[in-house]
C-alpha positions in Angstrom: 93.3 -14.0 95.3 90.0 -12.8 94.6 88.5 -9.2 93.5 85.0 -8.1 94.4 82.9 -5.1 92.8 79.7 -4.2 94.3 77.3 -2.4 92.3 73.4 -1.5 93.0 73.4 1.0 95.7 71.6 4.0 95.5 68.6 5.9 97.1 65.2 5.0 97.9 62.1 5.5 99.9 61.2 3.5 103.1 59.1 0.4 101.9 61.3 0.2 98.3 63.6 -2.2 97.0 67.2 -2.4 95.7 69.2 -5.3 94.4 73.0 -5.5 95.2 75.3 -7.6 93.1 78.9 -8.3 93.7 80.9 -9.3 91.1 84.1 -11.7 91.7 87.1 -12.3 89.8 88.6 -15.4 90.9 88.6 -19.3 89.6 87.6 -21.0 92.6 84.4 -18.5 93.3 82.2 -21.7 94.0 84.3 -22.7 97.2 84.0 -19.4 98.8 81.7 -18.3 101.6 80.1 -15.1 100.2 78.7 -12.4 102.8 77.2 -9.1 102.9 78.2 -6.7 105.7 77.1 -3.1 106.2 78.8 0.0 108.2 77.6 3.7 109.1 80.0 6.0 110.5 79.2 5.5 114.1 78.9 1.9 114.1 81.3 -1.4 113.4 80.9 -3.4 110.5 77.7 -5.2 110.9 76.5 -8.7 109.5 74.0 -8.7 106.8 73.5 -12.0 105.4 76.1 -14.8 103.9 75.9 -18.0 101.6 77.9 -21.0 102.0 78.1 -24.6 100.7 77.9 -27.2 103.1 79.9 -30.6 102.8 77.0 -32.1 101.1 77.2 -29.5 98.2 74.2 -27.5 99.5 74.3 -23.8 99.8 73.1 -22.6 103.2 71.8 -18.8 103.5 72.5 -16.8 107.0 70.8 -13.6 107.8 70.9 -10.9 110.5 68.0 -11.0 112.8 67.4 -7.2 111.3 66.8 -8.3 107.8 65.6 -11.5 108.1 62.5 -12.0 106.0 63.2 -8.8 103.9 66.7 -9.6 102.5 67.5 -12.6 100.3 71.1 -13.6 99.3 71.6 -15.4 96.3 74.4 -16.7 94.1 75.3 -17.6 90.4 78.4 -19.6 90.6 78.4 -19.6 86.5 78.4 -15.8 86.5 80.8 -15.4 89.7 78.2 -13.3 91.4 76.5 -13.0 94.5 73.2 -10.6 94.9 71.6 -9.2 97.8 67.9 -8.4 97.2 66.7 -6.1 99.9 62.9 -5.5 100.1 60.9 -3.6 102.6 63.9 -1.1 103.3 64.1 1.0 106.4 65.8 3.9 107.2 67.8 2.1 109.6 69.1 -0.1 106.6 70.8 3.4 105.1 74.6 2.1 105.2 77.6 1.3 103.1 77.2 -2.4 102.2 80.2 -4.2 101.3 80.7 -7.7 99.5 83.2 -10.3 101.2 84.3 -13.7 100.6 86.0 -16.1 103.0 88.2 -19.0 101.9 87.2 -21.0 105.0 84.6 -20.0 107.4 81.9 -22.5 109.2 78.4 -21.7 109.7 79.0 -20.2 113.3 81.8 -18.0 112.1 80.1 -16.3 109.1 78.6 -13.3 111.3 82.3 -12.2 112.1 83.9 -10.0 109.6 87.2 -10.7 110.7 86.5 -14.3 109.1 86.5 -12.9 105.7 89.5 -12.6 103.5 88.9 -10.5 100.7 86.3 -7.2 100.6 84.7 -5.2 97.8 85.0 -1.3 98.0 81.4 -0.8 99.4 78.4 0.6 97.7 76.3 3.1 99.4 72.2 2.4 100.2 70.6 5.2 101.7 66.9 4.9 102.7 64.5 7.9 102.9 61.8 8.2 105.5 
């Protein structure tokens, strides 16, 4: 069982930056693939970014095309945290952002919300124009 708590959301002007953080409670954090998704009232939950350990122990990051080059996902296994640094924010980035953990997910499945086993409560990000 993993408990996830997001923080760092808020209101920012277009072009600004925010850093989201997700704190995980669980002894096997380093083995989980971690992802960030976002959702608006009129859309399904959308993949934003994920980070996963390969068989060789290297961590790989994955990004949605819409955020590539602007957002950076990172994790600190010693602190059980995963962060999402968001730069160059646009009004269309406005959404509730969710942190998620997957016990077993391949690189090709990280984009699907149903692959994740645990979810945080979400944090609101609002970007004004």
